[in-house]
C-alpha positions as CSV (number, residue, x, y, z in Angstrom):
1,M,135.8,281.6,197.5
2,A,138.8,283.0,199.2
3,A,138.8,286.6,200.3
4,D,141.8,287.4,197.9
5,D,139.6,285.8,195.1
6,Y,136.7,287.9,196.2
7,Y,138.2,291.2,195.8
8,E,140.2,290.2,192.3
9,G,137.0,289.4,190.8
10,L,135.8,291.0,187.6
11,N,131.9,291.0,186.7
12,H,132.0,291.1,182.6
13,Q,128.2,291.8,182.3
14,L,128.7,294.8,185.0
15,L,131.7,296.1,183.0
16,E,129.7,295.9,179.5
17,A,126.8,297.9,181.1
18,I,129.0,301.0,182.3
19,P,128.5,303.8,179.5
20,P,131.0,305.8,178.0
21,S,132.4,308.2,181.1
22,S,135.2,310.9,181.8
23,K,135.2,310.5,185.5
24,V,133.9,307.5,187.4
25,L,133.8,306.7,191.3
26,E,133.6,302.8,192.3
27,L,132.0,301.8,195.4
28,G,133.3,298.6,196.6
29,C,136.4,298.6,194.0
30,G,138.3,295.7,195.8
31,A,141.6,295.3,194.1
32,G,140.4,297.3,191.1
33,R,140.0,295.0,188.4
34,L,137.1,296.2,186.8
35,G,138.3,299.9,186.9
36,E,141.6,298.4,185.3
37,Q,139.6,297.0,182.6
38,Y,137.7,299.8,181.8
39,K,140.8,302.2,182.0
40,A,142.3,299.9,179.1
41,L,139.2,300.3,176.8
42,N,139.0,304.0,177.8
43,P,142.6,305.4,178.7
44,S,141.4,308.9,179.2
45,V,138.8,308.1,182.1
46,I,139.6,309.1,185.8
47,W,138.4,306.1,187.7
48,N,138.7,306.5,191.5
49,G,137.8,303.8,194.1
50,V,136.4,303.3,197.5
51,D,136.7,300.1,199.6
52,I,137.0,298.9,203.1
53,H,139.5,296.0,202.7
54,G,142.9,297.5,203.0
55,P,144.8,294.7,201.5
56,A,142.6,294.9,198.4
57,L,143.3,298.7,198.2
58,K,146.9,298.3,197.9
59,L,146.5,296.4,194.9
60,A,144.0,298.6,193.6
61,A,145.9,301.7,194.3
62,A,148.3,300.5,191.3
63,R,145.5,300.1,188.9
64,L,143.2,303.1,189.6
65,D,143.7,306.9,189.7
66,R,142.9,307.1,193.2
67,V,141.8,305.2,196.1
68,W,140.3,305.7,199.7
69,Q,139.8,303.1,202.6
70,A,136.1,304.1,203.9
71,D,133.1,302.5,205.6
72,L,130.3,303.5,203.4
73,D,128.0,303.4,206.3
74,S,129.5,306.5,208.2
75,V,131.5,308.4,205.4
76,R,130.3,311.5,204.0
77,L,130.8,311.3,200.0
78,E,132.1,314.5,199.3
79,K,135.3,313.6,200.7
80,F,135.8,311.6,197.3
81,G,135.3,314.5,195.3
82,D,132.6,315.8,192.9
83,D,131.6,316.3,189.2
84,Y,131.3,312.5,188.6
85,D,129.6,311.3,185.4
86,C,129.3,307.8,186.3
87,V,129.2,306.0,189.7
88,V,129.6,302.1,189.7
89,A,128.7,300.0,192.6
90,G,128.9,296.0,192.3
91,D,127.4,294.1,194.9
92,V,127.3,297.2,197.3
93,L,124.1,298.3,198.5
94,E,123.2,295.1,200.2
95,H,125.9,295.6,202.6
96,I,124.8,299.1,203.4
97,K,122.6,299.7,206.6
98,E,121.0,302.7,204.9
99,P,121.6,302.6,201.5
100,E,119.0,305.6,201.1
101,R,121.3,308.0,202.6
102,L,124.1,306.8,200.1
103,L,121.8,307.1,197.2
104,L,120.8,310.8,198.0
105,Q,124.5,311.7,198.9
106,L,125.3,310.4,195.1
107,R,123.4,313.1,193.8
108,E,125.3,315.6,195.5
109,I,128.7,314.5,194.2
110,T,127.5,314.0,190.4
111,V,126.9,315.9,187.4
112,P,122.9,316.2,186.1
113,W,123.5,313.8,183.6
114,A,125.3,311.1,185.6
115,H,124.8,307.4,185.5
116,L,124.4,304.8,188.5
117,V,125.4,301.3,187.5
118,L,124.4,298.7,190.0
119,C,125.0,295.1,190.3
120,I,122.4,293.7,193.2
121,P,121.4,290.1,194.4
122,N,117.9,289.5,193.6
123,M,115.9,287.9,196.7
124,S,113.3,286.6,194.6
125,H,115.5,283.8,193.3
126,I,114.1,280.4,193.2
127,S,116.8,279.0,195.8
128,V,115.8,281.7,198.4
129,I,112.2,280.6,197.9
130,E,113.1,277.1,198.5
131,R,114.5,277.5,201.9
132,L,111.7,279.7,203.0
133,L,109.3,277.0,201.9
134,L,111.7,274.6,204.1
135,G,111.5,276.9,206.9
136,D,115.4,276.9,207.2
137,L,116.7,280.5,206.0
138,C,120.3,279.9,206.9
139,Y,122.7,282.4,205.7
140,D,125.8,281.3,203.8
141,D,129.7,282.7,203.4
142,Q,128.6,284.1,200.1
143,G,125.9,284.0,197.6
144,L,122.4,285.7,197.9
145,L,122.2,284.9,201.5
146,D,125.8,285.9,202.3
147,R,125.9,286.5,206.2
148,T,127.1,290.0,205.6
149,H,124.1,291.3,203.7
150,L,122.1,293.6,205.5
151,R,119.4,294.7,202.8
152,F,117.5,292.2,200.6
153,F,116.2,293.6,197.1
154,S,113.8,292.3,194.4
155,R,113.4,294.1,191.3
156,G,110.3,295.9,192.4
157,S,111.5,296.9,195.7
158,L,115.1,297.9,194.1
159,F,113.4,300.3,191.7
160,K,111.3,301.8,194.3
161,L,114.2,302.5,196.6
162,L,116.1,303.9,193.7
163,L,113.4,306.2,192.2
164,D,112.7,307.5,195.7
165,C,116.1,308.4,195.8
166,G,115.9,310.6,192.7
167,W,117.5,307.7,190.4
168,L,115.6,306.6,187.2
169,P,116.3,302.7,186.8
170,D,116.7,300.5,183.8
171,L,117.2,296.8,184.0
172,K,120.2,296.4,181.6
173,D,121.1,292.7,182.3
174,R,120.6,289.8,184.5
175,I,122.8,287.2,185.8
176,L,121.0,284.2,185.5
177,A,121.1,280.9,187.8
178,R,118.5,278.1,187.1
179,H,117.7,275.5,189.8
180,M,118.2,271.8,190.2
181,N,114.7,271.1,191.3
182,G,112.8,271.4,187.9
183,D,109.4,270.6,189.3
184,L,109.6,273.0,192.0
185,A,110.2,275.6,189.3
186,V,107.3,274.4,187.5
187,R,105.1,274.9,190.4
188,L,106.3,278.3,191.4
189,V,105.8,279.5,187.9
190,D,102.3,278.1,188.2
191,S,102.1,280.0,191.6
192,A,103.2,283.3,190.2
193,V,100.6,282.9,187.4
194,E,97.7,282.4,189.9
195,L,99.1,285.7,191.6
196,G,98.6,287.5,188.1
197,A,102.1,287.2,186.8
198,S,102.9,286.3,183.2
199,P,104.6,283.1,182.7
200,E,107.5,284.9,181.3
201,T,107.5,287.5,183.9
202,A,107.4,284.5,186.6
203,K,110.6,282.8,185.1
204,G,112.5,286.4,185.2
205,I,111.7,286.7,188.8
206,L,112.6,283.4,189.8
207,F,115.6,282.8,187.9
208,T,117.4,286.1,188.1
209,F,120.3,285.7,190.3
210,Q,121.7,289.3,189.9
211,M,120.4,292.7,188.4
212,I,122.6,294.9,186.3
213,V,120.7,298.2,186.4
214,D,121.7,301.5,185.1
215,C,120.3,304.6,186.5
216,V,120.2,308.5,185.5
217,R,119.3,311.3,187.7
218,S,115.7,312.4,188.1
219,E,114.6,316.0,188.1
220,Q,113.4,317.2,191.6
221,S,111.0,319.8,192.5
222,V,110.9,322.1,195.7
223,S,107.6,323.3,194.9
224,S,105.0,324.3,197.6
225,A,102.2,324.0,194.7
226,S,98.7,323.8,196.1
227,A,96.8,321.8,193.6
228,T,94.4,319.3,195.3
229,V,94.7,315.8,193.7
230,S,92.2,312.8,194.2
231,T,93.5,309.5,192.9
232,I,91.0,307.0,191.3
233,V,91.9,303.4,191.3
234,P,89.9,300.5,189.8
235,V,90.9,297.5,191.8
236,N,90.6,293.6,191.2
237,N,93.8,292.8,193.5
238,E,94.2,294.2,196.7
239,L,97.7,293.1,197.0
240,Q,99.0,294.8,193.7
241,L,97.3,297.9,195.2
242,S,98.8,297.8,198.7
243,L,102.2,297.4,197.2
244,N,102.0,300.4,194.7
245,V,99.6,303.2,194.7
246,A,98.3,302.8,198.4
247,R,101.9,303.2,199.5
248,S,103.2,305.7,197.0
249,P,105.4,308.4,198.6
250,G,104.4,310.6,195.6
251,L,100.9,310.8,196.9
252,V,101.5,311.1,200.5
253,E,103.6,314.3,200.0
254,I,100.6,316.0,198.3
255,G,98.0,314.9,200.5
256,S,96.2,313.1,197.7
257,E,92.8,311.4,198.6
258,L,92.5,307.7,197.2
259,V,89.1,306.5,196.0
260,T,89.1,302.7,194.8
261,Y,86.6,300.8,193.4
262,E,86.2,297.0,193.2
263,G,84.0,295.3,190.7
264,A,84.2,298.0,187.8
265,T,83.1,296.5,184.5
266,S,85.1,298.9,182.5
267,A,87.5,301.8,182.7
268,A,84.6,304.1,181.9
269,D,82.5,302.4,184.8
270,A,85.2,302.9,187.5
271,F,85.8,306.4,186.4
272,D,82.1,307.8,186.2
273,W,81.6,306.2,189.6
274,A,84.7,307.7,191.4
275,R,84.5,311.1,189.8
276,V,81.6,312.2,191.7
277,R,82.9,310.8,194.8
278,A,86.3,312.5,194.7
279,S,87.0,315.9,196.2
280,G,89.9,317.1,194.6
281,E,90.4,319.6,191.8
282,W,92.5,317.2,189.7
283,L,91.6,313.5,189.3
284,L,94.3,311.1,188.8
285,Y,93.1,307.8,187.3
286,C,95.8,305.2,187.3
287,H,96.2,301.3,187.6
288,Q,96.6,299.5,190.5
289,D,100.3,298.5,189.8
290,V,101.2,302.2,189.6
291,Y,103.9,303.5,192.0
292,L,104.7,307.3,192.3
293,P,107.9,307.7,194.1
294,A,109.1,310.8,196.3
295,G,109.1,313.7,194.4
296,S,106.6,312.9,191.7
297,G,103.8,314.2,193.5
298,R,105.5,317.9,193.6
299,L,106.6,317.7,190.2
300,L,102.7,317.0,189.1
301,V,101.3,319.6,191.2
302,D,103.6,322.1,190.1
303,I,102.6,321.6,186.6
304,L,98.9,321.5,187.4
305,D,99.2,325.1,189.7
306,K,101.1,326.6,186.3
307,I,97.9,325.9,184.1
308,P,95.8,329.1,183.9
309,R,92.4,328.6,185.4
310,A,90.6,329.3,182.4
311,E,92.3,326.2,180.5
312,R,92.0,323.8,183.4
313,P,88.4,322.2,182.5
314,R,90.0,321.4,178.9
315,T,93.0,320.0,180.3
316,L,93.9,316.2,179.9
317,I,97.3,314.8,180.8
318,G,99.1,311.7,180.0
319,F,102.6,310.2,181.3
320,V,103.7,308.6,178.5
321,G,102.5,308.0,174.7
322,F,102.9,309.8,171.3
323,G,103.2,313.5,170.3
324,T,103.1,314.7,166.9
325,E,104.8,317.4,164.6
326,S,101.7,317.7,162.3
327,L,98.1,317.3,162.7
328,E,97.5,317.0,159.1
329,D,99.1,313.6,159.1
330,P,99.6,313.0,162.9
331,F,100.8,309.5,163.3
332,R,103.3,309.8,160.4
333,H,104.9,312.4,162.3
334,A,104.2,310.8,165.6
335,F,107.3,310.8,168.3
336,A,107.6,308.7,171.4
337,S,106.9,311.1,174.6
338,G,106.8,310.9,178.5
339,L,108.8,309.4,181.1
340,V,107.8,306.2,183.0
341,I,109.6,303.3,184.5
342,D,107.8,300.4,182.6
343,R,108.2,297.0,184.3
344,T,112.1,296.9,183.7
345,R,112.6,299.4,181.2
346,R,112.9,303.2,181.5
347,L,111.2,305.1,178.7
348,D,112.8,308.4,178.8
349,W,111.6,310.8,176.1
350,P,110.4,314.6,175.5
351,A,107.2,316.1,177.0
352,T,104.4,317.3,174.2
353,D,101.7,319.8,174.2
354,V,99.9,317.8,171.6
355,A,99.5,314.1,172.2
356,V,97.8,311.7,169.7
357,S,97.9,308.7,172.0
358,I,98.8,308.0,175.5
359,D,98.9,304.8,177.6
360,E,96.3,304.2,180.2
361,L,98.5,303.3,182.9
362,A,97.6,307.0,184.1
363,I,95.9,310.0,183.2
364,V,95.0,313.2,185.0
365,A,91.9,315.4,184.4
366,H,90.3,318.6,185.8
367,R,87.1,317.5,187.7
368,D,85.0,319.8,185.4
369,N,86.8,318.1,182.2
370,P,83.8,316.8,179.9
371,I,85.7,313.7,179.2
372,R,83.8,310.9,178.8
373,I,85.2,307.3,178.6
374,D,83.8,305.0,175.8
375,P,82.5,302.0,177.6
376,S,82.3,299.8,174.7
377,L,86.5,300.0,174.8
378,G,86.5,298.0,178.2
379,W,90.1,298.2,179.8
380,H,92.0,299.1,176.5
381,A,93.0,301.9,174.3
382,W,90.3,304.2,175.9
383,A,93.0,306.8,176.5
384,T,94.1,307.2,173.2
385,D,90.7,307.6,172.3
386,L,90.5,310.4,174.5
387,C,93.1,311.9,173.0
388,L,91.8,311.7,169.4
389,A,88.3,313.1,170.6
390,G,89.9,316.0,171.9
391,I,91.6,316.7,168.4
392,V,88.1,316.5,166.5
393,A,86.2,318.6,169.2
394,T,85.2,321.9,168.5
395,P,87.1,323.7,169.9
396,P,89.9,321.2,169.8
397,R,91.0,320.1,173.3
398,Y,94.5,318.7,173.1
399,T,96.1,316.1,175.4
400,R,99.5,316.9,177.1
401,I,102.3,314.2,177.8
402,V,104.4,315.3,181.1
403,R,107.8,314.3,182.4
404,V,107.0,312.8,185.8
405,P,108.7,309.7,186.8
406,I,106.3,306.7,187.8
407,F,106.8,303.4,187.9
408,H,104.4,300.6,186.1
409,N,105.1,297.8,188.5
410,S,103.2,295.5,186.1
411,L,103.3,291.7,186.5
412,S,102.4,291.0,182.6
413,N,105.0,291.0,179.9
414,N,103.5,293.4,177.2
415,E,101.8,290.8,175.3
416,V,98.8,292.0,173.4
417,S,95.4,290.3,174.3
418,Q,92.5,289.8,172.0
419,D,90.6,292.3,174.1
420,F,93.3,294.9,173.4
421,R,92.9,294.0,169.7
422,E,89.0,294.6,169.7
423,S,89.4,297.8,171.5
424,G,91.9,299.2,169.1
425,A,89.6,298.2,166.4
426,K,86.7,300.2,167.7
427,V,89.0,303.2,167.9
428,V,90.2,302.7,164.5
429,A,86.6,302.6,163.2
430,K,85.6,305.4,165.1
431,Y,88.3,308.0,163.4
432,P,88.7,306.8,159.9
433,Q,90.6,310.2,159.2
434,F,93.5,309.1,161.1
435,R,95.7,306.6,159.3
436,G,98.0,304.3,161.2
437,I,96.9,305.0,164.8
438,K,99.3,303.5,167.2
439,S,100.1,303.3,170.7
440,L,103.0,302.1,173.0
441,C,101.7,298.2,172.8
442,G,101.7,298.6,168.8
443,R,99.5,300.1,165.8
444,L,95.6,299.7,166.5
445,G,93.4,297.6,164.6
């Protein structure tokens, strides 16, 4: 593709992902075609653009409200104004030496409800893996291995970067590119399944050429709270542990102790074994594929420190699930609650002080909490069981759901297993007084 054609390009899938906005800053605006199209659809919008390519900016100046020529590796973003409710960056972050600096600065020039919309190449695409297998990772004039790319992203690494810089991602769309070598594709999917991925997840990883991601700003805490937290993780995949929980900045920032247990027979087995070995006042019990980004630990301990000491031994906290507006018929009046980036989706709902179901990807309990996980439930539905057990206890112990951003970097694709169905049926049998018990994975039983 000639340079002029590149800067005149228009990414229609990126255009469709941009939400209704009043003031937009486009990083890497090229000749301004994207902004021109958006302004045709939304004439009242202010659309400003930044690019390093002077000839393209001369064309963009006639299409956009204002443009600047700048090197995003060195410029301070306040030069381009503030109060933006949307920033668009199509195929930009991979060209930046320090995208972390850029993403953090964007928080300073945007309103609290702002969106950040990105198009990013996926370096997990099958064409890159093919070259790695051949031992010949040549750079090209364009494409995934464009010689001007400085940073490389997969879906997981991109989401962690965004979260660590205060942005909550949601995969809105994919630009797909399959591969001529069908036999290689089949073998790579099989290999990914061997590593723990579902076939559908593996195909998404291998055939996604570019990712269209919509982000919103996350809350930040500057708290100096002092709660001590021990993180408990049952492990059957050391690589998943090392890529997620074990490298979580949110745990590092609060000095969380990490207690791992291999070979557990159930969620109850792992929790009971680890809780007597953990030293923290609070126990964070989570999956090995959970990532706690920068800032999440401080938000969590800020919440924990505000809980009155007399209430702490009765406190159980979840991160995502269902709250209720009425305990007389709780699931009829249930509403989604919590905040989690679940695989590719941003689940962003209100907090609640009365939860009727929580996902077992992560819970927090005080070390003196009398909760006991039912070993007969295995690895599924036990967290919802804890919620319901607390509701029927005397006196009741209500579970809370908080809004602390975490990333469930799972390789599964939300398919409901037979084990889940069996565990769900046991929960339904234990609580006949509750009708229509449901979880985020569907209605139990």
